[in-house]
N, C-alpha and C positions, 0 to 999 in steps of 0.2 A: 466032358472036359471043359472047364471054364478058361477062356482066353484072357490073360491079364492085359489091362489097358493102362496107359500112362496119361494122367491128367495133371495139368498145371494148376487147376483150381483147388483151393483148400477144401478139406472135407467139411461138410455142413455140420454145424453144432446145434443141437437143440438145447434148450435151457436146462434140461434135467442133467446134462453132462457138465455144465459149468459150475464152478464153485459159487457159494451163496452170494458173495460180494459182487461177483461178475454178473450174476443174474439180476441183481438190483441195478447195477450200472446199465445193463442192457435195457431193462425196463424204463429207467430214467431217460436213456437215449431215445428209445422209441416214443416216449411221451413227448419229449422235446421236439422230435421230428414231426410228430402229429400236430403239435401246437403250431410249429412254424408253417406247416402245410395249410392248416386251417386259417392262420392269419394271412397267408398269401392269397387264399381264395376270397377272404373277406375284403382285402385290399383291391383285388381285381374286380370283384362285384361292385365295390364302391365307385371305382373309376368308370365302369360301364354305366352305372346309374347316373353319374354326373354327366356323362356324354349324352345319354338319352334325355335327361332333363334339360340340357342346354338346347336341344332341338325344339323344346316347347316355347322358346322365346322367338317370336316372329322376326325381330330385328336381327338376331344372330343368324337366323336361316337366310334372310335377305342379304346380309353382308357376305356370308359364305358363298351364296350363289353368285353374287357380283364378282367376288374374287376369283372364283372358278371360271366364270365367263370371260373375265379380263385376260386369262391365260391364253385364250384363242384369239 
């Protein structure tokens, strides 16, 4: 005997049960989400690269060290 359960979550839909236009919209939404995610990763990696490149400048490192030392 199977015990019935109550769930507030909507039932999962796979693309085969959606109408054709909804499947296309879903695919478009997934592509847009993937593109936004990829652009966010590219932006984060660019910021990290700029930070690491700034440490190659001895003047910047010396100034930063002096500013940190002046805090004490």
